[in-house]
C-alpha positions in Angstrom: -89.5 -43.3 96.7 -86.6 -44.9 98.5 -88.1 -48.3 97.7 -88.2 -47.5 93.9 -84.5 -46.4 94.0 -83.5 -49.6 95.9 -85.4 -51.7 93.3 -83.6 -49.9 90.5 -80.2 -50.5 92.2 -81.1 -54.2 92.6 -82.2 -54.5 88.9 -78.9 -52.8 87.8 -76.9 -55.3 89.9 -78.6 -58.2 88.2 -79.0 -56.8 84.6 -75.6 -55.4 84.1 -73.7 -58.6 84.8 -76.3 -60.5 82.7 -75.8 -58.2 79.7 -72.0 -58.4 80.2 -72.2 -62.2 80.2 -74.3 -62.2 77.0 -71.9 -59.8 75.2 -68.9 -61.9 76.3 -70.4 -65.1 75.0 -71.3 -63.4 71.8 -67.8 -62.2 71.3 -66.3 -65.6 72.2 -68.6 -67.4 69.8 -67.6 -65.1 67.0 -63.9 -66.1 67.5 -64.5 -69.8 68.0 -63.9 -72.1 65.0 -67.2 -73.0 63.4 -68.3 -76.3 61.9 -66.6 -76.7 58.6 -69.7 -76.5 56.5 -71.6 -74.0 58.7 -72.2 -70.8 56.6 -70.6 -72.4 53.6 -72.2 -73.4 50.4 -72.2 -77.1 49.3 -69.7 -76.0 46.7 -67.3 -74.6 49.3 -67.7 -77.4 51.8 -67.1 -80.1 49.2 -64.3 -78.4 47.4 -61.7 -79.6 49.8 -62.6 -83.2 49.2 -61.5 -83.4 45.5 -58.0 -82.9 44.0 -57.8 -81.2 40.6 -57.1 -84.7 39.1 -60.2 -86.2 40.7 -62.4 -83.3 39.6 -61.1 -83.6 36.0 -61.7 -87.4 36.1 -65.3 -86.7 37.3 -65.9 -84.3 34.4 -64.5 -86.7 31.8 -66.7 -89.5 33.3 -69.8 -87.3 33.0 -68.9 -86.4 29.4 -68.7 -90.2 28.6 -72.1 -90.6 30.3 -73.7 -87.9 28.3 -72.2 -89.2 25.0 -73.7 -92.6 25.9 -77.1 -91.0 25.6 -76.6 -90.2 22.0 -77.6 -93.1 19.7 -74.3 -94.7 18.6 -75.6 -94.8 15.0 -75.7 -91.0 15.0 -72.0 -90.5 15.8 -69.5 -90.2 13.0 -66.7 -88.8 15.1 -66.0 -87.9 18.8 -63.3 -85.5 20.0 -62.8 -85.1 23.8 -60.2 -82.6 25.0 -57.9 -84.3 27.5 -56.3 -81.0 28.7 -58.0 -77.7 29.4 -57.7 -74.5 31.4 -59.0 -73.8 34.8 -61.8 -71.3 35.4 -63.0 -69.7 38.6 -66.0 -71.1 40.4 -68.6 -68.9 42.0 -66.8 -69.0 45.4 -63.5 -67.3 46.0 -60.4 -69.5 45.7 -62.2 -72.4 44.0 -61.6 -73.6 40.5 -63.1 -75.9 37.9 -61.5 -77.9 35.1 -63.2 -76.8 31.8 -63.6 -79.7 29.4 -65.2 -80.2 26.0 -66.5 -83.0 23.9 -67.5 -82.4 20.3 -69.6 -84.9 18.3 -69.8 -84.9 14.5 -73.1 -86.6 13.5 -73.4 -88.6 10.4 -76.0 -86.4 8.9 -78.7 -84.1 10.2 -80.5 -85.5 13.3 -83.3 -84.2 15.5 -81.1 -82.6 18.3 -84.4 -81.7 20.1 -84.9 -85.4 20.6 -81.4 -85.7 22.2 -82.0 -82.7 24.5 -85.2 -84.3 25.7 -83.5 -87.6 26.3 -80.7 -85.9 28.4 -83.2 -83.9 30.4 -85.3 -87.1 31.0 -82.2 -89.1 32.0 -81.4 -86.6 34.8 -84.8 -85.3 35.8 -84.8 -87.3 39.0 -81.1 -86.8 39.8 -79.6 -84.3 42.2 -78.7 -82.2 39.2 -80.7 -79.1 38.2 -81.9 -79.6 34.6 -82.6 -76.5 32.5 -83.7 -76.5 28.9 -83.4 -73.3 26.9 -82.5 -72.2 23.3 -79.3 -71.1 21.7 -79.1 -67.9 19.7 -80.2 -69.8 16.6 -83.3 -71.0 18.4 -82.2 -74.7 18.8 -82.9 -76.3 22.2 -80.1 -77.1 24.5 -79.9 -78.6 28.0 -77.8 -77.6 31.0 -77.1 -79.7 34.1 -75.8 -78.1 37.2 -74.8 -79.5 40.6 -74.4 -78.0 44.0 -70.7 -78.8 44.0 -70.2 -76.4 41.0 -70.2 -79.1 38.3 -72.0 -78.0 35.2 -72.6 -79.4 31.7 -74.2 -78.0 28.6 -75.4 -80.3 25.8 -76.1 -78.2 22.7 -76.4 -78.6 18.9 -73.2 -77.8 17.0 -72.4 -74.2 16.1 -73.8 -74.3 12.6 -76.6 -76.8 12.3 -77.9 -80.1 13.5 -75.0 -82.2 12.3 -73.0 -81.8 15.5 -73.4 -81.8 19.2 -71.2 -80.0 21.8 -70.8 -81.0 25.4 -69.2 -78.2 27.5 -68.2 -79.5 30.9 -67.2 -77.8 34.1 -65.8 -80.1 36.8 -66.9 -80.0 40.5 -65.1 -77.1 42.2 -61.8 -77.7 44.0 -59.1 -75.7 45.8 -55.7 -75.3 44.1 -53.0 -77.3 45.8 -49.6 -75.7 46.6 -47.5 -75.3 43.5 -50.5 -75.2 41.1 -51.4 -72.0 39.3 -54.9 -71.0 38.2 -53.2 -70.3 34.8 -52.2 -74.0 34.4 -53.6 -76.1 31.7 -53.8 -79.8 32.6 
């Protein structure tokens, strides 16, 4: 019996300091700075790398790229907004520049053909491609990126004589002095 009690005391002398050390290491690691991208989404970790102006420029570049997929012979007029409001991204404190390009087509064209062309052009890219239908049953394609960028190419609001490109830039953090209510 005395031997069992002595073994228990020995175990306590070894286990208690070991448990205390594990708890101390756990507490210290919770306070230590983590790797910048550990536990962060791609959107959150890349947001610090772009200024609002760079994010806007990327969105405008992508709108140009999407317009280039429309046969030039189809386009009667192009309107690209150069200023827009900011909108919140999925992660707290991140914003996106919200752009738009409207195309007036020179007559009725098969917008399904264009949706298929856009989807095919980005099928092997890093963008997620989704085809669905608008409330009128016309096909549209959306492209989304891990950095929060998103684009929707859809037939115009009334018929197949127009195309709309809605663009959300990659996400970014607001610099000091800039408000989420700003339009730029």
